[in-house]
C-alpha positions in Angstrom: 0.0 0.0 0.0 1.3 3.4 -0.9 2.3 5.6 2.0 0.3 8.8 2.3 1.9 12.1 1.4 2.3 14.5 4.3 3.6 18.1 3.8 5.5 19.9 6.5 2.5 22.2 7.0 0.2 19.2 7.7 2.8 17.7 10.0 3.1 21.0 12.0 -0.7 21.2 12.2 -0.9 17.6 13.5 1.7 18.5 16.2 -0.3 21.6 17.1 -3.4 19.5 17.9 -1.3 17.9 20.7 -1.5 21.2 22.5 -5.0 22.3 23.5 -5.5 26.0 23.3 -2.9 26.5 20.6 -3.7 29.7 18.6 -2.0 28.7 15.3 0.6 31.5 15.6 3.5 29.0 16.0 2.3 27.0 13.0 2.2 30.1 10.9 5.7 31.1 12.1 7.2 27.7 11.1 5.4 27.8 7.8 6.8 31.2 7.0 10.2 29.9 7.8 9.9 27.3 5.1 9.1 30.1 2.6 12.4 31.9 3.5 14.2 28.6 3.0 12.7 28.1 -0.4 13.9 31.5 -1.5 17.4 30.8 -0.2 17.4 27.4 -1.8 16.4 28.8 -5.1 19.2 31.3 -5.0 21.8 28.7 -3.9 21.0 26.5 -6.8 21.3 29.3 -9.4 24.2 31.1 -7.7 26.7 30.3 -10.4 24.4 31.4 -13.2 23.5 34.6 -11.3 27.2 35.4 -10.7 26.7 35.8 -7.0 29.3 33.2 -5.8 32.3 34.5 -4.0 33.1 37.0 -1.3 31.8 40.6 -0.9 35.2 41.8 0.4 33.6 42.4 3.9 33.9 40.4 7.1 31.2 39.7 9.7 31.3 40.3 13.4 33.4 37.2 13.9 36.0 38.2 11.3 34.9 35.7 8.8 34.7 36.6 5.1 31.2 37.4 4.0 30.0 35.8 0.8 27.4 37.3 -1.4 25.0 34.5 -0.6 25.5 35.2 3.1 24.2 38.7 2.5 21.3 37.5 0.4 20.3 34.8 2.9 20.5 37.3 5.8 18.4 39.8 4.0 15.9 37.1 3.0 15.4 35.9 6.5 14.9 39.5 7.8 12.5 40.4 5.0 10.4 37.3 5.2 10.4 36.7 9.0 10.4 40.3 10.1 6.9 41.0 8.8 5.0 37.8 9.7 3.5 39.2 12.9 4.6 36.5 15.2 8.1 37.6 16.3 9.1 40.2 18.9 12.9 40.2 18.0 15.5 38.3 16.0 19.2 37.7 16.2 21.6 36.4 13.6 25.2 35.2 13.4 25.7 37.9 10.8 24.4 40.8 12.9 26.4 42.3 15.8 23.2 43.4 17.7 19.7 42.1 18.0 17.4 42.6 15.0 14.3 44.6 15.9 11.0 44.0 14.1 10.5 46.7 11.5 8.3 49.7 12.3 4.7 49.2 11.3 4.9 45.4 11.7 2.8 43.5 14.3 4.8 42.1 17.2 4.4 38.6 18.4 5.4 36.3 21.3 8.3 34.4 19.7 12.1 35.0 19.4 14.0 33.7 16.3 17.7 33.0 16.3 19.4 31.9 13.1 22.5 31.3 11.1 21.4 32.3 7.6 24.0 30.3 5.7 26.1 27.9 7.7 29.2 26.6 5.8 29.1 29.4 3.3 32.9 29.2 2.7 32.1 26.0 0.9 29.8 27.6 -1.6 32.3 27.9 -4.4 33.2 24.2 -4.0 29.5 23.2 -4.4 29.4 21.5 -1.0 26.3 21.2 1.1 25.5 24.3 3.2 22.4 25.2 5.3 20.3 27.5 7.5 20.0 26.8 11.2 17.2 28.1 13.3 16.1 28.3 17.0 12.8 29.5 18.4 12.1 30.7 22.0 9.1 32.3 23.7 9.4 35.9 24.7 10.2 36.1 28.5 10.2 39.9 29.1 7.1 41.8 30.0 6.0 45.4 29.8 6.6 46.1 26.1 5.9 44.5 22.8 9.4 44.6 21.4 11.8 41.8 22.4 15.1 42.5 24.0 18.6 41.1 24.5 17.3 39.2 27.5 14.8 37.4 25.3 17.6 36.2 23.1 20.0 35.1 25.9 18.0 32.0 26.9 19.3 28.5 27.6 19.0 25.9 24.9 16.8 23.8 27.1 14.2 26.6 26.9 13.9 26.4 23.1 10.4 25.4 21.8 11.7 24.5 18.4 14.9 24.1 16.5 16.1 22.7 13.2 17.9 23.4 10.0 17.5 23.4 6.2 20.3 21.7 4.3 20.9 22.7 0.7 22.7 19.8 -1.0 21.7 17.2 -3.6 18.2 18.0 -2.4 17.0 20.7 -0.1 15.7 19.2 3.2 14.1 20.5 6.4 14.8 18.8 9.7 13.1 20.1 12.8 11.8 19.3 16.2 9.3 20.9 18.6 10.2 18.6 21.4 8.2 15.7 20.0 10.8 13.8 18.0 12.9 14.8 14.9 11.4 14.8 11.4 12.8 15.3 8.0 11.2 16.8 4.9 12.9 17.0 1.5 11.7 19.7 -0.8 9.9 18.4 -3.9 11.1 20.8 -6.7 8.0 20.1 -8.8 5.5 20.7 -6.1 7.5 23.3 -4.2 6.5 21.5 -1.0 8.4 19.9 1.8 7.2 16.3 2.1 7.8 14.0 5.1 10.4 11.3 4.3 12.1 10.7 7.7 9.6 10.4 10.6 11.0 10.2 14.1 14.6 10.1 13.2 16.8 8.2 15.7 20.5 8.5 15.7 22.4 5.2 16.4 23.6 5.0 19.9 27.2 4.5 18.6 28.6 5.3 15.2 31.8 4.6 13.2 32.4 8.1 11.9 34.4 10.9 13.6 34.3 14.5 12.2 37.0 16.9 13.2 39.4 19.3 11.6 42.7 17.4 12.1 44.6 20.5 10.9 43.9 22.0 14.4 45.5 19.1 16.2 48.3 21.3 17.5 45.8 23.2 19.6 43.8 20.3 20.9 43.6 19.7 24.7 45.0 16.4 26.0 41.6 14.8 26.4 40.7 15.4 22.7 44.1 14.2 21.5 43.8 10.9 23.5 40.2 10.4 22.3 41.1 10.8 18.6 44.1 8.4 19.1 41.6 6.0 20.7 39.0 6.0 17.9 41.8 5.6 15.3 43.2 2.4 16.9 43.0 -0.7 14.8 40.7 -2.7 17.2 38.1 -4.6 15.3 36.8 -6.1 18.5 35.4 -2.7 19.6 34.5 -1.4 16.1 37.7 0.6 15.6 39.2 2.4 13.7 36.5 4.9 13.0 36.3 6.6 9.6 37.1 10.3 9.3 34.5 12.3 7.5 34.8 16.1 7.6 33.3 18.5 5.1 33.8 21.7 7.1 30.1 22.6 6.9 28.5 22.0 10.3 25.1 21.3 8.9 26.4 18.8 6.4 28.6 17.0 8.9 25.9 16.9 11.5 23.2 15.8 9.1 25.2 12.8 7.9 26.0 11.7 11.5 22.4 12.2 12.6 21.3 9.6 10.0 24.3 7.3 10.1 25.7 7.7 13.6 29.0 9.3 14.6 30.5 12.2 16.5 31.3 15.7 15.4 34.0 17.6 17.5 35.1 21.2 17.6 36.9 21.3 20.9 38.1 24.1 23.0 39.6 25.7 24.9 37.1 28.3 23.9 35.7 26.8 20.7 34.7 28.4 17.5 31.0 27.6 17.0 28.3 30.0 18.2 26.2 28.8 21.1 22.9 30.5 20.1 23.0 30.0 16.3 24.7 26.6 15.9 25.4 24.6 19.1 22.1 25.0 21.0 19.7 24.4 18.1 21.6 21.3 16.9 21.8 20.1 20.5 18.1 20.2 20.8 17.7 18.2 17.5 20.3 15.6 18.5 18.8 15.0 22.0 15.4 14.7 20.6 16.8 12.0 18.2 18.4 10.1 21.1 21.9 11.6 20.9 23.9 14.0 23.0 25.8 17.3 22.9 28.3 18.6 25.3 31.3 21.0 25.8 33.2 18.0 27.2 32.2 18.9 30.7 28.7 20.4 30.4 25.5 19.6 28.5 25.1 22.2 25.7 21.4 22.8 26.5 22.3 23.8 30.1 24.8 26.5 29.2 23.6 30.0 30.1 24.4 32.4 27.2 26.2 35.6 28.3 26.4 37.3 24.9 24.9 37.1 21.4 28.0 35.8 19.8 29.4 33.6 22.5 31.6 30.8 21.2 31.7 27.3 22.7 33.3 23.9 22.3 30.9 21.5 20.6 30.9 17.7 20.9 27.8 16.3 19.3 26.4 13.1 17.9 25.7 9.5 19.0 25.0 9.2 22.7 27.7 6.5 23.6 30.4 8.3 21.5 29.8 11.6 23.2 29.8 10.0 26.6 33.1 8.3 25.8 34.6 11.6 24.7 33.4 13.2 27.9 35.2 10.5 29.9 38.5 11.2 28.1 38.1 14.9 28.5 37.4 14.8 32.3 40.1 12.3 33.0 42.6 14.6 31.2 41.3 17.6 33.2 41.7 15.7 36.5 45.2 14.5 35.6 46.2 18.1 34.8 44.8 19.3 38.1 46.7 16.7 40.2 
């Protein structure tokens, strides 16, 4: 019997019915987000033809080169999401400060954090890139506009998170705290259709993803763990296979489906807590995996600034737990 076709809009509505008293605002917000992703996906696919590949010559707040598609994606997210009437404030990896809702637009009760184009340095190489998003409820009172306080919430307070990956196909993966689900974009119907329901990451994988070029700066625990997974020990499933694209969304998506561990260790880390680590941590935990700094659960970290960087160890539950053990043992050894 043929499986029934379910669009992401239908799926969101079905999840909304699990919450008596829901107003539909959240459903509309997520649906609007899929529109922004379709616009970005279209531009990514025709980037070479439109001659918008390459850098603008500018750098963002982190000192990274800004590509023309970075700018386009940032502007698209702001234009589409800033006028939908359900947000009180936004924040982006590409913007130094919070992004207020435009004058004349209705304010809502939700906060949107996003990385408009993760992995954009890989655009010219035609590698997979993506958009990461995180949604919180407004926590401040007394005014309609959101504030910095609304943005600086722990990952455990997210009400939804996910990403769009632009690769061989465009796919949306998201969670609202009720499992993780994947929807590839059908280019003929221009609709996201459910293909991966209730994604579960294997408890242990055989893939490790890390930039080995940074090995000179690794802490002792990370160095020992990588040596461990590279040992030729068939009895415990070693050696692991190295797979590293350098696009967080792409590396994470592969490991989410196949199992494995992605590592960008400290001491301070490079990845952004609010726009990358926290939303993907919510996704992986909902799929049965784990995410840590080595010593702390990512979703428990209290943000102190919009662009706070953090170490990120994320993936299969047993692999992350094993890394945490190596990290803590090295920390204890150094303290003795």
